[in-house]
C-alpha positions in Angstrom: 71.3 107.0 47.6 68.4 108.5 45.6 71.0 111.4 44.0 72.7 108.7 42.5 70.5 107.6 40.4 69.8 111.0 39.5 73.1 111.3 38.4 73.2 108.4 36.4 69.9 109.1 34.8 71.3 112.6 33.9 74.4 111.0 32.6 72.5 108.3 30.4 70.5 111.2 29.1 73.5 113.5 28.1 75.1 110.5 26.5 72.5 109.6 24.6 71.7 113.1 23.2 75.0 114.0 22.5 75.1 110.7 20.4 72.9 111.8 18.1 74.8 114.5 17.4 77.7 112.5 17.1 75.9 110.6 14.4 75.0 113.7 12.7 78.4 115.1 12.4 79.9 111.8 11.2 78.0 112.3 8.2 78.3 115.7 7.8 82.3 116.1 7.9 83.5 112.6 8.6 83.9 109.7 11.2 87.7 110.5 11.9 86.8 113.9 12.5 84.2 113.8 14.9 86.1 111.3 17.0 89.2 113.0 17.1 87.7 116.3 18.0 86.0 114.9 20.9 89.0 113.6 22.1 90.7 116.3 22.0 87.9 118.5 24.4 87.8 115.4 26.5 91.8 115.7 27.1 91.6 119.5 27.7 88.4 119.1 30.1 90.2 116.0 32.5 93.6 118.3 32.2 92.0 121.1 33.6 89.9 118.8 36.2 93.3 116.8 37.1 95.0 120.0 37.7 92.5 121.9 39.7 91.4 118.7 42.2 95.4 118.6 42.8 96.6 115.8 40.3 100.0 115.8 38.2 101.8 115.3 41.6 103.8 112.2 40.3 104.5 110.1 37.3 102.3 106.9 37.6 104.0 104.2 37.6 105.1 102.6 33.8 103.0 99.7 33.5 100.0 102.0 34.8 100.8 104.7 32.1 101.1 102.3 29.5 97.6 100.5 30.2 95.9 104.0 30.4 97.7 105.0 27.5 96.7 101.6 25.1 93.6 102.1 27.1 92.7 105.3 24.9 94.5 104.0 21.7 92.0 101.0 21.8 89.3 102.0 23.5 88.8 105.7 23.0 90.3 106.0 19.6 89.9 103.0 17.3 86.6 101.0 19.3 85.1 105.1 19.0 85.9 105.3 15.2 83.8 102.2 14.9 81.0 103.4 16.9 80.6 106.4 15.0 80.8 104.4 11.7 78.2 102.4 13.3 76.3 105.8 14.6 75.9 106.5 10.7 75.1 103.4 9.3 72.2 102.2 11.7 71.6 105.3 14.0 72.8 105.7 17.6 69.6 104.1 19.0 70.0 100.6 17.4 73.9 101.1 18.1 73.3 102.0 21.7 71.2 99.1 21.9 74.0 97.0 20.5 76.5 98.9 22.5 74.4 97.4 26.2 75.9 94.2 25.4 78.9 94.9 26.6 78.4 93.4 30.2 78.3 90.4 28.0 81.8 91.0 26.6 83.2 91.8 29.6 81.8 88.4 31.6 83.4 86.3 28.4 86.6 88.1 28.6 86.2 87.4 32.4 86.1 83.8 31.7 88.9 83.4 29.9 91.4 85.5 31.9 90.1 85.3 35.1 88.5 81.8 35.3 84.8 83.2 36.3 82.2 80.8 35.3 79.3 82.1 32.7 75.7 81.0 34.2 73.2 79.9 31.9 71.1 82.7 32.9 74.2 84.6 31.0 74.3 81.9 28.2 70.6 83.0 28.1 71.1 86.8 28.0 73.3 86.3 24.9 70.9 84.6 23.2 68.5 87.4 23.8 70.8 90.1 23.1 71.9 88.3 19.7 68.5 88.1 18.3 68.1 92.1 19.4 71.3 92.7 16.3 69.0 90.3 14.1 66.1 92.3 14.6 68.2 95.3 14.0 69.7 93.5 10.5 66.2 92.2 9.7 64.4 95.9 9.6 67.2 96.8 7.0 66.3 94.3 4.9 62.5 95.3 4.9 63.2 98.9 4.2 66.0 97.8 1.5 65.9 94.8 0.4 69.5 94.0 1.8 70.5 92.6 5.0 72.4 95.6 7.3 75.6 93.7 7.8 78.2 96.4 8.3 76.1 98.7 10.9 75.6 95.9 13.4 79.1 94.7 13.0 80.6 98.1 13.5 78.9 98.4 16.7 79.9 94.9 17.8 83.7 95.4 17.1 83.2 99.0 18.8 82.3 97.4 22.0 84.7 95.0 21.7 87.6 97.4 21.8 85.8 99.4 24.2 85.4 96.1 26.6 89.4 95.7 26.1 89.8 99.4 26.8 87.9 98.7 30.3 89.9 96.2 31.1 93.1 98.0 30.1 92.0 101.1 32.0 91.1 98.6 35.3 94.8 96.9 35.5 96.1 101.0 35.2 94.4 101.5 38.4 95.4 98.4 39.7 98.7 98.7 39.1 99.1 102.1 40.9 96.3 103.0 43.6 98.0 106.6 44.0 95.9 107.4 40.0 93.1 109.7 40.5 89.9 108.9 38.5 90.1 112.2 36.6 94.4 111.4 35.9 93.4 108.0 35.0 90.6 109.7 32.3 93.5 112.4 31.3 96.1 109.6 30.1 93.6 107.9 28.4 92.7 110.3 26.5 96.3 110.8 25.4 96.5 107.8 24.5 93.5 108.3 22.0 95.0 111.6 21.2 98.6 110.2 20.3 96.5 107.6 17.7 95.0 110.2 16.0 98.4 112.2 15.8 99.7 109.1 13.7 96.8 108.5 11.9 97.3 112.4 10.7 100.6 111.4 9.2 98.5 109.3 6.8 95.0 110.7 6.4 94.8 114.7 6.8 92.0 115.2 10.1 91.5 118.8 9.4 90.5 119.4 13.1 90.5 123.2 12.9 89.8 124.1 9.6 86.7 121.7 9.5 85.7 123.3 12.6 86.0 126.7 11.3 84.2 126.5 8.0 81.2 125.2 9.9 78.5 128.0 10.8 78.1 129.8 14.9 75.1 127.3 15.6 77.0 124.0 14.5 80.1 124.8 15.7 78.5 126.1 19.1 76.3 122.5 19.1 79.1 120.2 18.3 81.6 121.7 20.7 79.0 121.8 23.9 78.3 117.9 22.9 81.7 116.9 23.0 82.1 118.5 26.2 79.1 117.3 27.9 79.5 113.6 26.2 82.8 113.0 27.2 83.4 114.8 30.0 80.5 115.9 32.0 78.5 112.6 31.2 81.6 110.5 32.2 81.9 112.7 35.6 78.0 112.0 36.5 78.0 108.2 35.7 81.5 108.3 38.1 79.7 109.9 41.0 76.7 107.7 40.6 78.8 104.7 40.8 80.8 105.8 43.9 77.2 106.4 45.6 74.8 104.1 44.4 73.6 100.5 43.9 75.5 99.0 41.0 72.8 96.9 39.7 70.4 99.5 39.4 72.7 102.2 38.1 73.4 99.6 35.2 70.1 99.2 34.5 69.5 102.9 34.8 72.4 103.1 32.0 70.4 100.3 29.9 67.3 102.6 29.3 70.2 105.0 26.8 68.8 103.4 23.7 65.0 104.4 24.7 66.2 108.1 25.1 68.5 108.5 21.8 65.3 106.5 19.9 63.1 109.2 21.3 65.7 112.2 20.6 66.2 110.5 17.2 62.1 110.1 16.4 61.8 114.0 17.6 64.3 115.3 15.4 63.3 113.3 12.1 59.3 113.4 13.3 58.9 109.7 12.5 57.5 107.3 15.1 59.9 104.6 16.1 59.3 101.5 13.8 58.2 97.7 15.3 61.1 96.5 14.6 62.9 99.1 17.0 60.2 98.2 19.7 61.0 94.5 19.0 64.5 94.8 19.4 64.1 97.1 22.3 62.1 94.3 24.4 64.5 91.8 23.1 67.5 93.9 25.1 65.3 94.1 28.0 65.0 91.2 28.7 68.6 90.3 27.9 69.6 92.9 30.1 67.5 92.0 32.9 68.7 88.5 33.0 72.4 90.2 33.3 71.1 91.9 36.5 
């Protein structure tokens, strides 16, 4: 049980660290390039891991396969494009704060799809979370004299699409119980790559060209971050879920924005603003009510 908490903590720290890198290269090259590159790395890693674990012995049921492919297209492709745009606009720490609203989005979806009740406590949590978004936007208003709408909006759209991807993934596993977690994630990544192939017909991705133009050190950083932030982080997280107490693990994962803020502050050599601390407090209150 204790080891699962270390897995969850390692997963959260790795993803938060890599999110800072993703934001940097989204600014340096482009959001579309960064997303397609990390999805490509994830596809290679999951295909190798699935193969050595004895997967790919049969084709999944049609409903399951279609669900995984759509999940990758909606969540890992389109959803992550909005997520990286949010990284670029408001930074990884503030984006991850908003991305931590996912239990609320899934709860609302469960209400309409599965008739699950949204309790008054969860409604209060929604109020705290919305106040957190308002604080992030107000910080930009105080600094630049204008409201920051696009960044939080990108993050909200990203988390909404990612939640749809999670629901589709769940349906995929329910439709075919013989599909392993690694194999399911491989098909999700495949769906994302198919989406990027379609995009490339209209917008040049310059996937390898942009990578070759990077110096050795940045190239090593972006490759490592793509591998660690997509494959290793998810593998550790799934291991934690398989062994530990779900609510406790969810609480650990909720600390991701704090790690991201600390890393951002260390890189920029600036202390986090008071508005970020207020947003953290509102987020913590809302997240506590969700547990």
